[in-house]
N, C-alpha and C positions, 0 to 999 in steps of 0.2 A: 527032057531038055527045058521045057517050060518050068519045071520045079527048080531046077539049078538056076535058071535065070532070076526066078523071083527071090531066091536066097541072096544072091548076089546084090539085088535091089535093095533087100533089107539091111544087109550089111553096110552099103553105101549110105543109107539114110541114118543109121545108127551112128556112123563115124561122122556126118554132117552134124547131127544133134550134139555129139561129143565135143566137137570143134566150137559149135556155137556156144554150149555151155562154158567151155574153156575160156572164151572171150569175154564173158560175163563175170568171171570169178573176181573177187575183190583183190586188189593190189595191196602190197605191205605199205604201212605209214612212212613216209620219209622222215628222216631226222630233221629237226630245225637246227640251223647253224647259229650259235650265239658267241657273242664275245663275253668274256668273264674278267673279273678282277678279285683278288684275295681281300678280305677284310683285314684292315691293319690298325694298329694303335698310333693314334694321332690326335692332333687338336683341329677344331673347326675355327677358322678365321672368318669372321663376319663382319661386314662393314655395315654399321648403323648410320642411315642418312635421313634427314628431314629438312625441309624447306620452311621459310618463314619471313616474317617482316621485321626490319630493324626499328625499334622504338627507342625513345629517350629513356635513360636510366630511371628518371623520376621527372614529374612534371608537376608545378606548384601553381596554383591559383592565388594570387595575392589580393587580399581584401583590405579595406580600411575599416579601423575599429572606431573612428569617429567621422561624423558626418561635417563637411565644411568646404569652402571654396578652395580649389587647387590653386595654388599661386605659381607653381612651376612642375613641369612634367620633364624629367632629364633623359628619358630613353625612349626608343620606338622599336618597332618590329624589326628584328634581325640584329639588334645590338647585343654585343656580349657584355654581360655584367658580372660584377663580383660580389660575393657575399658581404652585405653591409653597405653596398652603394645605394645612394639616394636615387629614388625613383619618382617620388611626388612630395611635395611640401604643401601641407594645408595651412591656410591661414590661421593664425593663432591669436589675433587681437582680442576677440571676446573672451577666449579661454584665459589670457593674460589679465584682463580685467576681472574675471571671476576669481583668478588666483589672488589678486590683490585683497579683493574682499574678504575671501576666505583667511587669508593670512592675518588681516586686521581683526577679524572675529576671533581668530585662535590667539592673538595678543591680548584682546579685550578679556577672554576667558582665563588667560594666565594671570592678568592683572586681578581679575576677580578672585582667582584662587588665592592670590598674595593678601589680599584684603580679608578673605574669610579666614585665612591662618592666622592672621593677627587678632582676629575675634576669638579664634579657638583658643590662643594661648592665654587671653584675658580670661575667658570662661574657665580655663584650667587653673589658674592663679586664685580666681574667686572661689572655686570648688576646694582647693586645698585650704584656704583661709576659713571657709565655713567648716570643713572637717575638723581643723584644729580647735576652732571655737566650741564646736560641739563637744569634743573630747575633753576640753578644760571644763566645760559647764557639768558634764556628766561627774567628772572626778569630784568637783566642788559640792555636787549634790549629796555624794556620800558623806561628806564632812559637814552638812548642813549649813554651808556658806551661802548656797544658792537655792532657790525654790525650783519646785517642779514646773512652775509656769515658765521659768527662765530656761529650763532645759527644753521644754516643748518649743519655745521660741527658736532656740539654736538648731532644733531639728527641722524646724519648717524652713529656715535660712538654708541649711544643708541640702534639703530636697530641692529647693528652688535652684541652687547653685549646680545640683547635679543635672537636673532637667536643662538648664541653660547650657551647660558643658555637652550634654547629648546632642542638643539640637545644633550647636556649633560645629560639633565633630561630623554630624551626618552632613551638613551643608559643606563642610571642606571635603569630606570623601566624595561627594557627588560632583562638586566643581573641579576639584584637582584629579579625579579619576575619569569618570565617564565623560564629563564635560570637555575637559582637555583632550581626551582620546577622540572624541567626536569631531571637535574642531580641527584637530591634527589630521584626522582621516579624510575629512573634506578637503583640506589643503593637498594631501597627498594624491587624491583622486584626481584634482584638476591638474596636477603636475603629471600624472600618468597620461591624462589625455592630451596634455601638450607634447609629451613624448611621443604619443601614438600619432600625431599630425605629421611626423616625419616617418615616411614610408620607405623602407629599404628592401633590398632583395635579400631573401634568407640564404639563397645558395648561388654558387657560380653556375652561369649558364647562358642561354640565349633567350631574348625576349620572343615569344612566339604569338602574343596577342596584347593588345593595348586598347582599353576601352575608356580612357580619361584624357580630357585635353585642358590645358590651363584655363581657368576662368569657370569651369563646370564645377558642380557640386558633388563631391564623392557621396556614395551610397555604401552603407555597411553590408549590403545584401548581395551586391554585384561586385564581381572581381574587377580590379583595376587593370591588373597585368597577368600574363600567363608566362612563367619563365621554365625553361626546360633544361635539365642537366644533361649535356651531351658530351662531356668528357669520357664517360663510360656509357656505352649503348647496350641494348638488350635485344637479342634475336629471339623472337617468340615463334615456336613452331609446335607441331604435334607429331608423336611417334606411335607406332603400332604397340599392341599389348604384347607382341613378341619380343619387342625391343626394349620397351619401357623398364623391364626387370633387369637390363643389363646396363642401366645408366644409372649413375650415382652422382650426388651433389659434389663438386670438385674434379670431376672427370674433365680432361683437356680434349677439345675437339678442333678440327680443322673448318675453317669458315671461309667460303667463297662468296664474294658479292657479285651479283649478276652484272652490276654496271662496272665492276673493278675486276673483271674475271681474270685478268693477268696478275693480280696481286692476291696473296692468301693471307689470312689473318688467323690467330690463335685464340680460342674462346674458351671460357670455363662454364661449366654447368652450374648454374646458381639455384634452379628449382626443378623439381620432377613432380608434376602434379599427382596427387593420389587419387584423383577421380577422373574419369574419362571425360573427354570434352564432349561437346553436343553433336560432334561429327560421327560419334559412334565409339569403337573400339579404339580410339586414339587419346592419347594422353599428352597434356600440355607441358612443354619443356622450354625453359628459359636459359639462355646462354649470354654471359656478359663479355663485351667485347672493349678493349681500350681504343678510343677513337684517335688516330692519327691525323685528324683534321680533313680527311677525304671522305669520311663515312657521314652519310646524311640519314636523318630519320625518314623512314618511308621506303628506304631501298629494301629490295627483296635479296635473299641469300640462302644459301645452302650449307648445312652443317653436316660433317661426317666424322665418325670415329671407328677404328679398328678394334674389334672385341675378339678376344681368344678364349675359347672354352677350356675347361680342364681336360687332360687327356682322356680318351675313350676309344671305343671301336668305331672306326670310320669306313663307310662304303661310297662309292660314287651315288650320286643322287638318282641317276638313271637306273639303278638297281632296285628302286623302291616303287611298290605300287600302293597308292593311297586309295583307300574306300571312302565312301561317302559318310560311313558312320564314324569316321574319325580312325579306323584301324589302319594298319599298314602291314606289308609283307614283303618278302624277298623270295627269290628262287635260289636255293643252294644247289650247286652242281656238284654231283659225286656219282662215281660209277656210270658215267655217260646219261644220267637222268637228271632232270630238274625236280627238285622237291620243294614245294611250297612251305614257307616258314613265316609264321606270325612274328612281328618284332614290334618293339616299343621305341619310338624315335626321341632323340633330343635335338639340340640346335642344328641348324643347317645353314648352308650359304647356297650360292648359285650352282655350284658342283658337286658338293658332297654333303653327307648328313651323318650325324653320330647316332649308333644304335646303342640304346640303353640296355636292352635285354633282348634275349632271343637269337643271338648270333655270338659266336666266338672268333678269336683272332686267328687268321689263317684260313677259315672256311672260304670256299670260291663261291661267288655269287653271279647270276647272269647280269650283264649290264646292257644288253641289246636284245630287242625282240621279246621283251618282258610281256608285253601286252597279249602275245600269241601264244604264250606258254601255258600249259596245264600241269597240275601235280602229277608226277611220275612220267612226265613225257621224255622220250629220247631226245637227247641233244648232241650237237657235234660242235666241238670247240675249235 
């Protein structure tokens, strides 16, 4: 009886151990529910945006080429001026006096040239007469009519006449050539200085700075005026290295000025900088804007342009896992399992990305719960 009771106790203990072990057995891994999407042939439309400051198309500092007293100053800061419009008139009394002296000197040199020319003509006639006399004497010497002494005398007179002609000719060339040229150059120089005493605006624009008042002496080293061309303005900004390759000179962009946010402008890309700006991996871009009279230099604005990629394989951006080393992967869902696939990415926008390699059109990828997936894991769609 005791033996049977003991056996029942052992059976009960074994059953209890079996039940305990059954409670500790591992359970089957549950499937992860994911959303999926099929890779499709499509374009990526990306909006390129950058902000910047509006500046004048060009700004010119206007200097005086001559020093003198300003007799009149006709424009002030804020005035609109036209190309060729008078800004400053410098007194020319002294220059006019110098011009009169230079013109008189030039006239004197011209008169001197006339006198020297007369002397040259006389020397030429004397040379011709001496040459004819020498020729006759030499002919007569052959016939014994004249002596050798007479021929030598004719030779001496010919040599003297030739030397006199050479001297007169050199003097004439000097006076009529470099002498007159130098005198006329001095006249022209003073006339240019008189012309430079009238200072005009080289462009249409607005006066942004004035550093001269009537009665003051102009300086050739300090600008008298600064004039800005504001008919066309420039928006200067920076774009990232991802977007700079998609911009080209001549592209049309939309511009919204912060102070005039209810009004849009159309701009044209004028420059795309080939070297990154000091801010890092950003490149300078310049957009030109036609001023309608409401735009002011110094306003801030934002430019945008929609860029469309060539056709390619596109998946939702949420399907992609980017690694720190620059690689990327997706999980292709097939036969109830998620299979990790390394891919090469192309352009992207806020919602989708183009896959350059590693994926085919029609393949299904997980677009939710991607961070929880492992290669080969069972999933439920």
